[in-house]
C-alpha beads as a LAMMPS data file, in Angstrom:
LAMMPS data file: protein, C-alpha beads

423 atoms
422 bonds

1 atom types
1 bond types

-500.0 500.0 xlo xhi
-500.0 500.0 ylo yhi
-500.0 500.0 zlo zhi

Masses

1 110.0

Atoms # bond

1 1 1 -309.574 278.022 337.700
2 1 1 -313.398 277.461 336.874
3 1 1 -313.257 273.955 338.472
4 1 1 -311.894 275.077 341.400
5 1 1 -314.414 277.685 342.170
6 1 1 -317.216 275.603 341.140
7 1 1 -316.111 272.767 343.568
8 1 1 -315.871 275.234 346.180
9 1 1 -318.994 276.552 345.324
10 1 1 -320.725 273.331 345.802
11 1 1 -318.885 272.341 348.889
12 1 1 -320.290 275.571 350.417
13 1 1 -324.257 275.123 349.106
14 1 1 -324.156 271.680 350.266
15 1 1 -323.047 272.605 353.765
16 1 1 -325.740 275.399 353.422
17 1 1 -328.328 272.994 352.305
18 1 1 -327.813 270.469 355.463
19 1 1 -328.791 273.208 357.721
20 1 1 -331.252 274.876 355.249
21 1 1 -334.252 276.300 357.332
22 1 1 -337.269 274.555 355.010
23 1 1 -339.069 278.080 354.994
24 1 1 -336.235 280.027 353.196
25 1 1 -335.845 280.196 349.550
26 1 1 -333.406 277.911 347.888
27 1 1 -330.168 278.935 347.106
28 1 1 -329.585 279.344 343.358
29 1 1 -327.147 277.047 341.298
30 1 1 -323.645 278.699 340.258
31 1 1 -324.808 279.039 336.353
32 1 1 -327.567 281.666 337.934
33 1 1 -324.684 283.856 339.116
34 1 1 -322.318 283.056 335.753
35 1 1 -325.455 284.152 333.474
36 1 1 -325.985 287.442 335.813
37 1 1 -323.225 289.451 333.549
38 1 1 -324.606 287.911 330.276
39 1 1 -328.340 288.511 330.717
40 1 1 -327.411 292.435 331.810
41 1 1 -324.819 292.778 328.592
42 1 1 -328.167 291.683 326.422
43 1 1 -330.436 294.176 328.260
44 1 1 -327.943 296.974 327.298
45 1 1 -328.078 295.692 323.541
46 1 1 -331.749 296.003 323.839
47 1 1 -332.340 299.000 325.224
48 1 1 -329.449 301.013 322.993
49 1 1 -330.963 299.159 319.736
50 1 1 -334.263 300.475 320.742
51 1 1 -332.888 304.159 321.037
52 1 1 -331.277 303.659 317.912
53 1 1 -334.609 302.898 316.565
54 1 1 -336.719 305.844 317.800
55 1 1 -333.810 308.534 316.738
56 1 1 -333.666 306.984 313.112
57 1 1 -337.348 307.142 312.760
58 1 1 -337.136 310.882 314.398
59 1 1 -334.122 311.425 311.244
60 1 1 -331.625 312.341 314.558
61 1 1 -327.652 311.328 314.149
62 1 1 -327.245 307.815 316.048
63 1 1 -323.431 307.713 315.705
64 1 1 -322.630 307.670 319.195
65 1 1 -325.320 305.102 320.111
66 1 1 -324.410 303.240 316.930
67 1 1 -320.773 303.009 318.579
68 1 1 -321.930 301.990 322.234
69 1 1 -323.904 299.392 320.496
70 1 1 -320.966 298.153 318.719
71 1 1 -318.644 298.368 321.822
72 1 1 -321.306 296.443 324.377
73 1 1 -321.797 293.721 321.513
74 1 1 -318.346 293.166 321.386
75 1 1 -317.849 292.394 325.359
76 1 1 -318.987 288.996 324.867
77 1 1 -317.281 287.869 322.278
78 1 1 -313.951 289.416 323.802
79 1 1 -314.493 287.570 327.067
80 1 1 -315.418 284.112 324.863
81 1 1 -311.759 284.625 322.845
82 1 1 -310.092 285.066 325.997
83 1 1 -311.711 281.934 327.347
84 1 1 -310.613 279.798 324.692
85 1 1 -306.777 281.561 324.471
86 1 1 -306.939 280.453 328.363
87 1 1 -307.062 276.809 327.281
88 1 1 -304.531 276.657 325.389
89 1 1 -301.314 274.251 326.575
90 1 1 -297.742 273.451 326.359
91 1 1 -297.481 277.226 324.193
92 1 1 -293.640 277.940 324.590
93 1 1 -293.927 281.271 325.966
94 1 1 -296.536 283.504 327.544
95 1 1 -299.971 283.825 326.192
96 1 1 -299.772 287.207 327.455
97 1 1 -297.480 288.441 324.713
98 1 1 -299.545 287.455 321.864
99 1 1 -301.833 290.130 322.847
100 1 1 -305.701 289.930 322.976
101 1 1 -307.146 287.514 320.292
102 1 1 -309.311 289.258 317.316
103 1 1 -311.035 285.865 316.668
104 1 1 -310.706 282.278 316.965
105 1 1 -312.900 279.352 315.362
106 1 1 -312.931 275.614 314.824
107 1 1 -311.313 274.629 311.266
108 1 1 -310.788 271.183 309.488
109 1 1 -306.906 271.628 308.982
110 1 1 -304.806 269.888 306.008
111 1 1 -301.016 270.585 306.381
112 1 1 -297.820 269.657 304.174
113 1 1 -295.038 271.051 302.103
114 1 1 -296.021 272.949 298.883
115 1 1 -296.761 270.737 295.675
116 1 1 -297.206 267.582 297.864
117 1 1 -300.428 265.579 297.527
118 1 1 -303.114 266.383 300.517
119 1 1 -304.209 263.492 302.528
120 1 1 -307.982 262.471 301.814
121 1 1 -308.953 263.376 305.391
122 1 1 -307.810 266.597 307.595
123 1 1 -307.440 267.094 311.251
124 1 1 -309.383 269.417 313.558
125 1 1 -308.152 272.220 314.581
126 1 1 -308.879 275.290 316.587
127 1 1 -306.985 278.612 314.811
128 1 1 -306.440 281.573 317.099
129 1 1 -306.068 285.073 315.195
130 1 1 -303.676 287.617 317.015
131 1 1 -302.348 291.266 315.787
132 1 1 -299.340 289.842 314.704
133 1 1 -299.939 286.023 314.818
134 1 1 -301.798 282.723 313.878
135 1 1 -302.043 279.844 316.476
136 1 1 -303.069 276.479 315.314
137 1 1 -303.821 274.094 318.455
138 1 1 -305.430 270.480 318.579
139 1 1 -308.613 270.271 320.433
140 1 1 -308.424 267.558 323.124
141 1 1 -311.000 266.624 325.546
142 1 1 -310.681 265.103 329.071
143 1 1 -313.234 262.286 329.473
144 1 1 -312.743 262.368 333.370
145 1 1 -313.164 266.191 334.144
146 1 1 -315.560 266.508 331.096
147 1 1 -313.406 269.577 330.040
148 1 1 -311.814 270.883 326.902
149 1 1 -308.109 272.426 326.227
150 1 1 -305.902 272.804 323.026
151 1 1 -302.378 271.906 322.834
152 1 1 -299.945 274.204 320.952
153 1 1 -299.009 272.730 317.255
154 1 1 -297.750 276.091 315.594
155 1 1 -297.488 279.526 315.447
156 1 1 -297.113 281.857 312.274
157 1 1 -296.430 285.324 311.859
158 1 1 -298.444 287.063 309.865
159 1 1 -295.808 289.430 307.751
160 1 1 -294.138 285.489 307.060
161 1 1 -297.392 284.354 305.413
162 1 1 -299.488 284.651 301.963
163 1 1 -303.012 284.013 301.534
164 1 1 -305.083 282.402 298.481
165 1 1 -308.730 282.366 298.866
166 1 1 -309.435 280.499 296.134
167 1 1 -309.514 276.703 296.718
168 1 1 -310.691 275.260 293.419
169 1 1 -313.651 272.398 294.232
170 1 1 -314.148 274.213 298.011
171 1 1 -315.083 277.442 298.449
172 1 1 -315.239 277.618 302.389
173 1 1 -311.666 276.740 302.435
174 1 1 -308.706 278.885 301.855
175 1 1 -304.735 278.513 301.610
176 1 1 -302.061 279.721 303.681
177 1 1 -298.351 279.701 302.571
178 1 1 -295.786 280.191 305.493
179 1 1 -292.238 280.616 304.847
180 1 1 -289.590 280.531 307.571
181 1 1 -285.826 279.807 307.671
182 1 1 -286.107 278.542 304.162
183 1 1 -288.832 276.106 304.538
184 1 1 -292.358 276.884 303.147
185 1 1 -295.336 274.793 304.620
186 1 1 -298.698 275.066 303.036
187 1 1 -301.498 275.110 305.038
188 1 1 -305.093 274.072 303.786
189 1 1 -308.111 275.506 306.139
190 1 1 -311.694 274.828 305.837
191 1 1 -314.453 276.370 307.841
192 1 1 -317.831 275.608 308.422
193 1 1 -319.484 278.299 305.997
194 1 1 -318.652 280.396 303.420
195 1 1 -319.287 283.599 305.283
196 1 1 -316.596 282.175 308.121
197 1 1 -313.999 281.994 305.377
198 1 1 -314.666 285.283 303.996
199 1 1 -314.473 287.073 307.170
200 1 1 -311.095 285.083 308.025
201 1 1 -309.653 286.013 304.909
202 1 1 -310.961 289.504 305.380
203 1 1 -309.506 289.921 308.326
204 1 1 -305.897 288.234 308.138
205 1 1 -305.287 290.303 304.829
206 1 1 -306.423 293.694 306.681
207 1 1 -304.063 293.188 309.071
208 1 1 -301.601 292.464 306.796
209 1 1 -301.885 295.413 304.906
210 1 1 -301.762 297.211 308.259
211 1 1 -298.428 295.775 308.873
212 1 1 -296.983 296.230 305.426
213 1 1 -297.837 300.452 305.904
214 1 1 -295.101 302.370 307.056
215 1 1 -295.928 303.933 310.509
216 1 1 -297.141 307.410 310.698
217 1 1 -294.652 309.675 312.834
218 1 1 -295.605 313.402 313.229
219 1 1 -293.201 316.015 312.095
220 1 1 -290.853 316.863 314.620
221 1 1 -288.018 319.434 314.306
222 1 1 -284.815 317.721 314.792
223 1 1 -283.231 321.181 314.645
224 1 1 -285.170 324.731 314.876
225 1 1 -284.655 328.128 313.633
226 1 1 -282.174 330.181 315.535
227 1 1 -283.174 334.519 315.469
228 1 1 -280.119 336.529 313.375
229 1 1 -278.873 339.738 313.123
230 1 1 -277.878 341.054 309.907
231 1 1 -276.836 344.325 308.193
232 1 1 -278.525 345.770 305.040
233 1 1 -277.200 343.966 301.799
234 1 1 -276.262 340.853 303.279
235 1 1 -277.191 337.330 302.757
236 1 1 -279.230 335.325 305.648
237 1 1 -279.717 331.498 305.815
238 1 1 -282.847 330.424 307.943
239 1 1 -281.726 326.586 308.441
240 1 1 -283.563 323.870 310.295
241 1 1 -284.279 319.976 309.624
242 1 1 -287.672 318.449 309.772
243 1 1 -288.522 314.485 310.434
244 1 1 -291.624 311.965 310.115
245 1 1 -293.310 309.859 308.100
246 1 1 -294.528 310.265 305.483
247 1 1 -292.032 312.582 304.662
248 1 1 -293.775 315.999 305.627
249 1 1 -294.447 318.985 303.189
250 1 1 -292.827 322.371 303.722
251 1 1 -294.116 325.708 303.915
252 1 1 -292.142 329.199 304.738
253 1 1 -294.328 332.087 306.423
254 1 1 -293.079 335.835 307.253
255 1 1 -295.224 337.364 309.702
256 1 1 -298.178 335.122 309.073
257 1 1 -297.842 335.604 305.508
258 1 1 -296.670 332.988 303.018
259 1 1 -293.264 333.672 301.398
260 1 1 -292.930 333.616 297.909
261 1 1 -290.199 332.005 296.093
262 1 1 -288.118 334.940 293.793
263 1 1 -284.701 336.035 293.417
264 1 1 -285.010 337.642 296.687
265 1 1 -286.171 334.451 298.369
266 1 1 -284.694 331.246 297.762
267 1 1 -286.047 327.638 299.401
268 1 1 -284.046 324.677 299.741
269 1 1 -285.191 320.958 300.788
270 1 1 -282.913 317.996 300.948
271 1 1 -283.997 314.400 300.934
272 1 1 -282.981 314.189 304.803
273 1 1 -285.074 316.787 305.822
274 1 1 -283.195 319.778 305.914
275 1 1 -285.301 322.946 305.044
276 1 1 -283.013 326.288 304.024
277 1 1 -284.565 329.963 303.359
278 1 1 -282.010 332.138 301.816
279 1 1 -282.778 336.060 301.851
280 1 1 -280.659 337.447 299.713
281 1 1 -279.562 341.271 299.788
282 1 1 -281.499 342.008 302.816
283 1 1 -283.608 345.401 303.008
284 1 1 -285.312 346.755 306.251
285 1 1 -288.872 344.839 305.325
286 1 1 -286.849 341.378 305.568
287 1 1 -286.851 342.007 309.410
288 1 1 -289.508 339.877 311.521
289 1 1 -290.747 336.649 312.663
290 1 1 -290.336 333.509 310.302
291 1 1 -292.129 330.316 310.475
292 1 1 -291.167 326.936 309.024
293 1 1 -294.573 325.108 309.020
294 1 1 -294.319 321.119 308.124
295 1 1 -297.616 318.655 307.778
296 1 1 -298.437 315.348 306.725
297 1 1 -301.354 313.100 307.233
298 1 1 -299.760 312.160 310.399
299 1 1 -299.984 315.763 312.109
300 1 1 -298.059 318.898 311.982
301 1 1 -295.138 321.165 313.613
302 1 1 -293.496 324.472 313.159
303 1 1 -290.639 326.568 314.335
304 1 1 -289.943 330.184 314.483
305 1 1 -286.991 332.432 313.959
306 1 1 -286.332 336.472 313.818
307 1 1 -284.379 338.148 311.452
308 1 1 -283.519 341.655 312.498
309 1 1 -281.956 343.697 309.877
310 1 1 -279.970 346.655 311.131
311 1 1 -280.226 350.085 309.680
312 1 1 -279.670 353.453 310.213
313 1 1 -282.142 355.828 311.776
314 1 1 -284.177 357.540 309.493
315 1 1 -287.548 359.486 309.391
316 1 1 -290.182 357.970 307.308
317 1 1 -292.539 361.172 308.201
318 1 1 -290.693 364.060 309.028
319 1 1 -291.774 366.046 312.325
320 1 1 -294.910 367.806 311.337
321 1 1 -295.186 371.943 312.643
322 1 1 -297.955 372.101 315.689
323 1 1 -299.713 374.831 316.472
324 1 1 -300.388 377.496 319.569
325 1 1 -303.773 377.144 320.752
326 1 1 -304.939 378.759 323.918
327 1 1 -306.259 376.182 326.559
328 1 1 -304.502 373.073 324.463
329 1 1 -301.596 371.124 324.265
330 1 1 -299.186 371.340 321.412
331 1 1 -298.127 368.205 319.799
332 1 1 -295.495 367.392 317.284
333 1 1 -295.358 363.855 315.445
334 1 1 -293.341 361.740 312.945
335 1 1 -292.901 357.979 311.897
336 1 1 -289.288 356.789 312.424
337 1 1 -287.660 353.418 311.445
338 1 1 -284.143 352.153 312.842
339 1 1 -282.247 348.962 313.758
340 1 1 -281.079 348.526 316.787
341 1 1 -284.390 350.669 317.958
342 1 1 -282.447 354.336 318.080
343 1 1 -282.179 356.579 321.084
344 1 1 -284.687 359.603 320.840
345 1 1 -283.935 362.985 321.875
346 1 1 -285.878 366.121 321.579
347 1 1 -284.367 369.902 321.623
348 1 1 -286.045 373.407 321.572
349 1 1 -283.802 376.195 319.754
350 1 1 -280.864 373.480 320.134
351 1 1 -281.261 372.875 323.842
352 1 1 -281.845 369.369 325.050
353 1 1 -285.663 369.057 326.561
354 1 1 -285.360 367.444 329.993
355 1 1 -288.155 369.103 332.048
356 1 1 -290.755 366.116 332.276
357 1 1 -293.382 367.989 333.737
358 1 1 -293.455 370.268 330.821
359 1 1 -292.576 368.072 328.049
360 1 1 -294.030 364.488 327.534
361 1 1 -292.551 361.760 324.607
362 1 1 -294.372 358.839 323.590
363 1 1 -293.228 356.121 321.055
364 1 1 -294.943 352.998 319.797
365 1 1 -292.152 351.030 318.407
366 1 1 -294.198 348.655 316.217
367 1 1 -295.704 351.501 314.235
368 1 1 -292.671 353.838 314.355
369 1 1 -295.138 356.655 315.508
370 1 1 -292.910 359.355 318.355
371 1 1 -295.065 362.125 319.947
372 1 1 -293.621 365.190 321.793
373 1 1 -296.297 366.954 323.936
374 1 1 -295.836 370.351 325.251
375 1 1 -297.968 371.039 328.452
376 1 1 -299.975 374.329 328.702
377 1 1 -297.868 375.980 325.750
378 1 1 -297.404 379.910 326.353
379 1 1 -295.222 382.482 323.899
380 1 1 -292.243 381.386 325.526
381 1 1 -292.732 378.100 323.961
382 1 1 -292.859 379.263 320.629
383 1 1 -289.846 378.243 318.306
384 1 1 -288.095 375.482 316.502
385 1 1 -287.974 371.814 318.024
386 1 1 -286.113 369.303 316.491
387 1 1 -286.007 365.357 317.086
388 1 1 -282.382 363.495 316.954
389 1 1 -282.194 359.566 316.411
390 1 1 -279.453 358.108 317.151
391 1 1 -277.700 354.168 317.035
392 1 1 -274.525 352.263 316.356
393 1 1 -275.398 352.490 312.469
394 1 1 -275.735 356.731 312.232
395 1 1 -277.994 359.474 313.090
396 1 1 -280.958 361.656 311.548
397 1 1 -282.956 364.944 312.344
398 1 1 -285.996 366.289 311.678
399 1 1 -287.196 369.598 313.125
400 1 1 -290.913 371.698 313.116
401 1 1 -292.248 374.903 314.296
402 1 1 -294.416 375.747 317.311
403 1 1 -296.172 378.977 316.240
404 1 1 -299.517 380.995 316.589
405 1 1 -301.736 380.084 314.134
406 1 1 -305.267 381.939 313.635
407 1 1 -308.529 379.550 313.921
408 1 1 -309.330 379.889 310.299
409 1 1 -306.100 378.884 308.933
410 1 1 -305.663 376.143 311.488
411 1 1 -309.040 374.857 310.604
412 1 1 -308.303 374.943 306.937
413 1 1 -304.651 373.187 307.904
414 1 1 -306.364 370.571 309.913
415 1 1 -308.493 369.726 306.887
416 1 1 -305.725 369.383 304.223
417 1 1 -302.995 367.266 303.433
418 1 1 -301.475 365.991 306.304
419 1 1 -298.296 364.665 304.907
420 1 1 -297.089 368.244 303.806
421 1 1 -294.063 369.043 306.035
422 1 1 -293.262 372.560 307.181
423 1 1 -289.771 373.065 307.922

Bonds

1 1 1 2
2 1 2 3
3 1 3 4
4 1 4 5
5 1 5 6
6 1 6 7
7 1 7 8
8 1 8 9
9 1 9 10
10 1 10 11
11 1 11 12
12 1 12 13
13 1 13 14
14 1 14 15
15 1 15 16
16 1 16 17
17 1 17 18
18 1 18 19
19 1 19 20
20 1 20 21
21 1 21 22
22 1 22 23
23 1 23 24
24 1 24 25
25 1 25 26
26 1 26 27
27 1 27 28
28 1 28 29
29 1 29 30
30 1 30 31
31 1 31 32
32 1 32 33
33 1 33 34
34 1 34 35
35 1 35 36
36 1 36 37
37 1 37 38
38 1 38 39
39 1 39 40
40 1 40 41
41 1 41 42
42 1 42 43
43 1 43 44
44 1 44 45
45 1 45 46
46 1 46 47
47 1 47 48
48 1 48 49
49 1 49 50
50 1 50 51
51 1 51 52
52 1 52 53
53 1 53 54
54 1 54 55
55 1 55 56
56 1 56 57
57 1 57 58
58 1 58 59
59 1 59 60
60 1 60 61
61 1 61 62
62 1 62 63
63 1 63 64
64 1 64 65
65 1 65 66
66 1 66 67
67 1 67 68
68 1 68 69
69 1 69 70
70 1 70 71
71 1 71 72
72 1 72 73
73 1 73 74
74 1 74 75
75 1 75 76
76 1 76 77
77 1 77 78
78 1 78 79
79 1 79 80
80 1 80 81
81 1 81 82
82 1 82 83
83 1 83 84
84 1 84 85
85 1 85 86
86 1 86 87
87 1 87 88
88 1 88 89
89 1 89 90
90 1 90 91
91 1 91 92
92 1 92 93
93 1 93 94
94 1 94 95
95 1 95 96
96 1 96 97
97 1 97 98
98 1 98 99
99 1 99 100
100 1 100 101
101 1 101 102
102 1 102 103
103 1 103 104
104 1 104 105
105 1 105 106
106 1 106 107
107 1 107 108
108 1 108 109
109 1 109 110
110 1 110 111
111 1 111 112
112 1 112 113
113 1 113 114
114 1 114 115
115 1 115 116
116 1 116 117
117 1 117 118
118 1 118 119
119 1 119 120
120 1 120 121
121 1 121 122
122 1 122 123
123 1 123 124
124 1 124 125
125 1 125 126
126 1 126 127
127 1 127 128
128 1 128 129
129 1 129 130
130 1 130 131
131 1 131 132
132 1 132 133
133 1 133 134
134 1 134 135
135 1 135 136
136 1 136 137
137 1 137 138
138 1 138 139
139 1 139 140
140 1 140 141
141 1 141 142
142 1 142 143
143 1 143 144
144 1 144 145
145 1 145 146
146 1 146 147
147 1 147 148
148 1 148 149
149 1 149 150
150 1 150 151
151 1 151 152
152 1 152 153
153 1 153 154
154 1 154 155
155 1 155 156
156 1 156 157
157 1 157 158
158 1 158 159
159 1 159 160
160 1 160 161
161 1 161 162
162 1 162 163
163 1 163 164
164 1 164 165
165 1 165 166
166 1 166 167
167 1 167 168
168 1 168 169
169 1 169 170
170 1 170 171
171 1 171 172
172 1 172 173
173 1 173 174
174 1 174 175
175 1 175 176
176 1 176 177
177 1 177 178
178 1 178 179
179 1 179 180
180 1 180 181
181 1 181 182
182 1 182 183
183 1 183 184
184 1 184 185
185 1 185 186
186 1 186 187
187 1 187 188
188 1 188 189
189 1 189 190
190 1 190 191
191 1 191 192
192 1 192 193
193 1 193 194
194 1 194 195
195 1 195 196
196 1 196 197
197 1 197 198
198 1 198 199
199 1 199 200
200 1 200 201
201 1 201 202
202 1 202 203
203 1 203 204
204 1 204 205
205 1 205 206
206 1 206 207
207 1 207 208
208 1 208 209
209 1 209 210
210 1 210 211
211 1 211 212
212 1 212 213
213 1 213 214
214 1 214 215
215 1 215 216
216 1 216 217
217 1 217 218
218 1 218 219
219 1 219 220
220 1 220 221
221 1 221 222
222 1 222 223
223 1 223 224
224 1 224 225
225 1 225 226
226 1 226 227
227 1 227 228
228 1 228 229
229 1 229 230
230 1 230 231
231 1 231 232
232 1 232 233
233 1 233 234
234 1 234 235
235 1 235 236
236 1 236 237
237 1 237 238
238 1 238 239
239 1 239 240
240 1 240 241
241 1 241 242
242 1 242 243
243 1 243 244
244 1 244 245
245 1 245 246
246 1 246 247
247 1 247 248
248 1 248 249
249 1 249 250
250 1 250 251
251 1 251 252
252 1 252 253
253 1 253 254
254 1 254 255
255 1 255 256
256 1 256 257
257 1 257 258
258 1 258 259
259 1 259 260
260 1 260 261
261 1 261 262
262 1 262 263
263 1 263 264
264 1 264 265
265 1 265 266
266 1 266 267
267 1 267 268
268 1 268 269
269 1 269 270
270 1 270 271
271 1 271 272
272 1 272 273
273 1 273 274
274 1 274 275
275 1 275 276
276 1 276 277
277 1 277 278
278 1 278 279
279 1 279 280
280 1 280 281
281 1 281 282
282 1 282 283
283 1 283 284
284 1 284 285
285 1 285 286
286 1 286 287
287 1 287 288
288 1 288 289
289 1 289 290
290 1 290 291
291 1 291 292
292 1 292 293
293 1 293 294
294 1 294 295
295 1 295 296
296 1 296 297
297 1 297 298
298 1 298 299
299 1 299 300
300 1 300 301
301 1 301 302
302 1 302 303
303 1 303 304
304 1 304 305
305 1 305 306
306 1 306 307
307 1 307 308
308 1 308 309
309 1 309 310
310 1 310 311
311 1 311 312
312 1 312 313
313 1 313 314
314 1 314 315
315 1 315 316
316 1 316 317
317 1 317 318
318 1 318 319
319 1 319 320
320 1 320 321
321 1 321 322
322 1 322 323
323 1 323 324
324 1 324 325
325 1 325 326
326 1 326 327
327 1 327 328
328 1 328 329
329 1 329 330
330 1 330 331
331 1 331 332
332 1 332 333
333 1 333 334
334 1 334 335
335 1 335 336
336 1 336 337
337 1 337 338
338 1 338 339
339 1 339 340
340 1 340 341
341 1 341 342
342 1 342 343
343 1 343 344
344 1 344 345
345 1 345 346
346 1 346 347
347 1 347 348
348 1 348 349
349 1 349 350
350 1 350 351
351 1 351 352
352 1 352 353
353 1 353 354
354 1 354 355
355 1 355 356
356 1 356 357
357 1 357 358
358 1 358 359
359 1 359 360
360 1 360 361
361 1 361 362
362 1 362 363
363 1 363 364
364 1 364 365
365 1 365 366
366 1 366 367
367 1 367 368
368 1 368 369
369 1 369 370
370 1 370 371
371 1 371 372
372 1 372 373
373 1 373 374
374 1 374 375
375 1 375 376
376 1 376 377
377 1 377 378
378 1 378 379
379 1 379 380
380 1 380 381
381 1 381 382
382 1 382 383
383 1 383 384
384 1 384 385
385 1 385 386
386 1 386 387
387 1 387 388
388 1 388 389
389 1 389 390
390 1 390 391
391 1 391 392
392 1 392 393
393 1 393 394
394 1 394 395
395 1 395 396
396 1 396 397
397 1 397 398
398 1 398 399
399 1 399 400
400 1 400 401
401 1 401 402
402 1 402 403
403 1 403 404
404 1 404 405
405 1 405 406
406 1 406 407
407 1 407 408
408 1 408 409
409 1 409 410
410 1 410 411
411 1 411 412
412 1 412 413
413 1 413 414
414 1 414 415
415 1 415 416
416 1 416 417
417 1 417 418
418 1 418 419
419 1 419 420
420 1 420 421
421 1 421 422
422 1 422 423
């Protein structure tokens, strides 16, 4: 491609030059245009290096600039590596399948069977390192066109080789033992310098280590928690299944608080990732939202499930007496619980209250507080008020009085123990 482009450009410039105006500047050579991107990258490197130097003098963080410098510096190397790969010939496949080259360079290579005596003189080879492979090629120069290419000779998968970085008598060389289909071949690679040899060995061993490590897979719940309903005294099992690598660790929470292992809470984990929380002898406080949380270095995941423990309705705090004060609404309050949520009815002297303009009711399901407000009470509203709770498991009643109270006694009552109930 480069040669074709060079020929076309040469023809174009020759035609222009034959008709050129001597007063106009000369057309720059092709090399001038090819070097423009390289010059630009070098300018970027110089500018970023100066920015890093100035920030360092002022004791400022240079992390982002250092990352930018590394990226810009790698552009020329990546371009050169890809150019060399494009020169490979006779490769039995598509070069794109090898991925992007990590590094490439010239070596003197000896090849033979393990234990066999190596030849005195090695062969000049060009070696390519990819993410999963090492490719060895023979350099070839075409004297007619003065161009170079690389003739494919061998390919080795990185997980099929062993590397020995200590070669007696030659600190520039390292060995590769390649095992394939019950056949082992030994390659001795001699680099131009010790530093080049060390950098190749470090890169190859680092890639091999990453290949040998199991791939991390974030935790994932194949089976999630399900909501369930149960009655007092029953046993409930919350079950789910989580996968991931490395194996995730699992924690259980109820309404955001950790679940402690005790005779009432039994936690079971199986090797296949199944996780179970068993709640024995259910009580009303076991109702709530449960979460199974799985975490590992690869990430985290969670699944939610609700338990509703069905209990008969009851008054946690019974209905409190209300007092008639001129010009003020009267109100009765109490606190209840029950599941399913109980129906609530209010009575006065045994008669169901239906007048919504006179009587207003409020309830807060989370806290269980319910309120009856008697609007603009009069003497006719004095009497006994009763709250009735009902669900399919049972019913409960609690009542209190609305009556006159002196101002002094009312003040004293309001300052007193509000937990005292008068029936």
